[in-house]
N, C-alpha and C positions, 0 to 999 in steps of 0.2 A: 731324492736327488744326495747324490753321495756327500756324507758328511763333510769330506776335507773342503771340498766346496761351499757347502755352509757355514763353514767355519772362514771361510776367506770372507762372501762375503757378509758375514756378520763380524766379521775385522774392522772390512774397509766403510762399512756402518757407520763402526765406531769411532775408527782412529780417521773418518773420512774430513767429518766438521770439526774438527782440533787443527787437523792439517789447513781445512781455508780459515781458520781464524789464529792458528801463528803465522800464515804468510799473509792475512788482511793487517796484524800487528804490524809484522815488518814493514810489510807497507808503508802503512803511517808512520810511524818510525823516518823509513827512508825520501821521504817527499818532506817529510817537514813537520809535520801533522803533531805529531806524538814523540815526547823524551827517549833517552833508549831503556828509561827506567825511572818510575819515582825515588823522588829522593823524601821524602816525606815530608819536602816541606816545597809547597807553592810558587813560593820568591824563589828558591833554588832553582827547582826546573824551569820558571822563566829566564832568572840568569844565565843560564850554566848553558838553557840554549839557545837566546839572545847568541852567546859568548861564538858557542858553532856554527849560528844562521850567519854571521857578520861576519868569521875570521880572523885572524890572528889582529887585533888589538897593536898601538904602537907602543902603548903602557897598561899592563895589569895590575889592578888593588886588591889585594890577596889579606885577610884576614876574617875578624870578627864585623857584627854589628856596627859597634861601635867607629870606625871607619869606613865602615857601609853608608851612616848616617851621616858623619864629619867632612869629609873629603867629595867636593861634588866635579866633577868629569868635568862638566863644560867649564867651571871656573878656570879648573884646573888646566886645558886645553887652550882656554886665553890666557892664561900666563904664559905657556911655552909657547903662544902662538908671538905675541908682544917681543921675547925675545929672541927669540933663532928669524923669523919671520917664515913660519911652514908650518901648516894644520897636522895637527895628531890625533887620532883617536884617544879615547880613556874608556876603559870600561871595568867594572867592578866585579869579581863573583865572592865577595865577603859573606860571609854569613852568620847569625847568633849560633853563641855558642859553642861556635865549630873549633871541635879539640888540634891540636898541633900534627894529630897523626890523623886526625880528616884531610882538615889543610891539608897534610900532605900527599893524599889519598886521591883528592880533587885535584891539584895540580900533576901529578903521573898521570892519571886518566885524563887532563887536558892535551900534556904533553904528546901522548901519542897521538891524537887527531892534529898536531903541530900546528896550536894555540898558544903555545907560552913565547913571550915576547922580549926583546934582549934587556926591556926594563920589567920590575914588577916592584911596586908600596906594597912592602908589607906592615902593616897593622897592629901595633901591641898593645895592651891590656892588662894592669896588676892578675884580670879573671882570669889572663888566660897562661900566664905565667902560673899562677897557682893553680889550677887547674878547675873544668867545670865539672868535673865529678861528671856520670851518666850519663848526664846531658848532653854533656859533650862530644860523648859516642855516635851520637842520632845520625853522622852522615855513615860514619861504616857501617853501621847495623840495616840503614835502606837495602831498596834493592839496587840503588843505583850503585852506591859505596863499596857492594859489595861484587857487582858488576867491574869496579874499575882497580876493587883491593882483594878480590879474590876473596877465600876462604880458607884462610890461615888457620885460625882458631878456631873452627867451629868442628862439630861432632857429633854421630848420631841423626835424626833428624834433622840438626839444620843442617850441619854441611851439606845434606841430601837434598834440602831446599837452595842452599847454592850453587850447588852444581848443578841444578835446570834450573835456576834465573842464568848460566852462564850459557847455555844452549840453546833459551827456548824464550821469545823475547814475550811469549803470553803467559808462562806461566810467570814473568816478572810482574806483568802487570795484571795481576791475579786480585778478581778484592775490589777492582777501579773500574769498573765495569762503566762507571758513569762521564768521567776521565773518556773513558775508548767513545763514549759514541761521540762524548762531545768535538776528539777531532776527525770521527766519522764526516763529520755536518757541518764543520767549518774550522776553519785553520787555527793555528795555535797564537793567545797569544803575546803580545810583545812587552807589555806588561800587565799591574796585577794591585790589585789592591779598590781603595778607594780614595773620594780629593784627599782626606785628610792623613792616610798611609799608603803613597802612592810609589808602591817600587818600579819608578822607570825604564827605559827600551837600556842605557846606557849602566844598570845596573844601584845607580844610587839610589837612598832611600825617602821619599822628601813627607818630614813628618810636622806637626804643626806644632806652634809654638803651645807652649802651658806660663800658668802664670804660679808665683813667686808660692804662693799659700799651699796648690800644689803639691812644689816639690819638700817644704817641707813637712810636709804633711806624708809623704810617704823616706821621710828618712830614717825615723825604726825598724819601718818595714822592712827596706833592702838593707840595717847593721844587720839585724836579725838572720839574712842569712851569709853576708859577709863575713871573711873569715879575719881577727884583729888585725895578726899582719900579714906578712906576705910572704910566706914560706912557696920557697923554688925547688919540689919536689927533683931527684935526680931524673926520677922516669922523664921528666918534662923538659927537663934541660936537651936531653938529648934524644926528643924528640925534636926540638929546637934547631938544632944541629943538623938530623936527620932532614927534616924539610929547607933548612937552606940551603944541606948539599943536592935536595932535591931540583931547587931551583936555580942553584947554580950548573948543574951536570949540566942543564936545557941551555944553555949559554946566556942567560937572565942575571944581568945586574941589580941585585939588590938596594933600598933604599929601607931601611924600620923605618917607624916611626912608633911613637909613641903618645899617648891623648889624655889629656888631663879628666876628671870625672867635673859635674858640675861643684862650684868653688861648697854648697851647703853640705854635697856628701864629705867632701876635701878635708871639713873643718869637721866635721862628726869622727868622721875614720881617723884624724892626727887628735881631738878631745880622749878619745874611748882609749888611741894607742901613740903617746908622744913621740913614739920610734915610725912610724906607718911610712912617712917620705924618706927616713933614711933605711928603712928596709926597701922599699921599693926602687930607691935608685941601686941599692946592692946588686938588686936581682937580675933589673937592666943591665949592670958593667958584670953581671956574670954570664946572659945569655950569648952580649958583648963579645964578651973573653971568648967562651966556647965556641961560638963560631964568628971569629972573626969578621963582625960587622955594624959598624957603628950604628947605635941608634940614636933618632931624632929625638929625643925624648922633651914637648916645650910641654914647660915649668904650671906655667896659667893661659889663660886665655888673654888676649891683648884687651885694646881700651872700648873697641868691638864692643866688648861682652854686656848683652843682658839676662833680665830672669828668662825669659820669653825667646834667645836663645837657644832655649834650654828645649825639648819631647819631654826629657824624664832626668834622672840624676845622671844617667850613665851616657845618653843619647842628644844628639843637636839636632837643631828644629831647620827646618828649608830655612829657617831667618839667621843658623848659625853657621850652616856649613859654607856659604859664598865665604865666611868672611877670614874660617878656618881654615879655609884651601890658600887665602890669598898674607894670612899667614903665617906657615908653612912653607911657600913661598919663597915670603923673605927674609926664611935665614939658609944662609948660603948651604950649610951640609944640605939644606934638601935641595936646593934645588940646583949645587953647580956638579954632581953626577948625577942628573937628570938631561942637561942638558950636554954634556961631555958624552952620553951614554947614546941620546939620541944622533949628536953630531957624525960618533963613529958610524954610525947605518943610515945616515942620511948624503 
């Protein structure tokens, strides 16, 4: 047998299975059994997959885990129906410790799929303002983040890996054969987690209530990792403006909200630094001025609040999310732009 033919046969035997595997993974993505790429978070995969499965909502909630737990889509939908007599869909794609840069990449990726609605609720926290450090870059470093955001800062082997991911679905899913096999045998889940911590189909995270002693015990641990002040690095200010510009560039009206932490944590932060509230408010004012965007800052929870309204010191439980959503709705600066934006497209 001539050697060139042998080489062709050898190449076919080598490449053929890879081609079949690539086409198979692409087919699973096309029919909705597998996301385009893993985001390194199953909850993010499920929330983003649901967003793509059901199409553009009327309202999208963006931000971090505080707004993901604290604003309950079904309650906001009910409030809006009572106000305008029309059913709307609210969907959450907020994710934990997601940096402003990561949020911008996520928004840009969703926008390319036509999924950014005319109204976006953006959740802010002091942690988002000060920055999450390397933790906050988990999405840009993920396969999905690199697929949507590209490889602008990658070099060497990292650039090659990123470039391969832009073209090959099989490469993006390397090392995650269990997810691929699961997709082969069944559909993709619309929810994630156990009953005490359940990511719902709307993207809202239903978390269990805790008792007061649990919160008190966790205060010292959290103080160790939170800065004493509320610094606003210039890079974060610029990233915030870039995120708002990205959203507005896709025609979205942005309603920014800042939710408080548990009273036990805020009391400890102020005891450690009496200027904590002033620094927080100054930071939000700087963000607001830079982006020309009002921020609806909730100074404190209403009379509905009790310890079991919390899941932990920074996140509301399933018992607190509904009342918090209604408290927001009672604020004219939150309610009015939402009603006006919905009326303009209704």
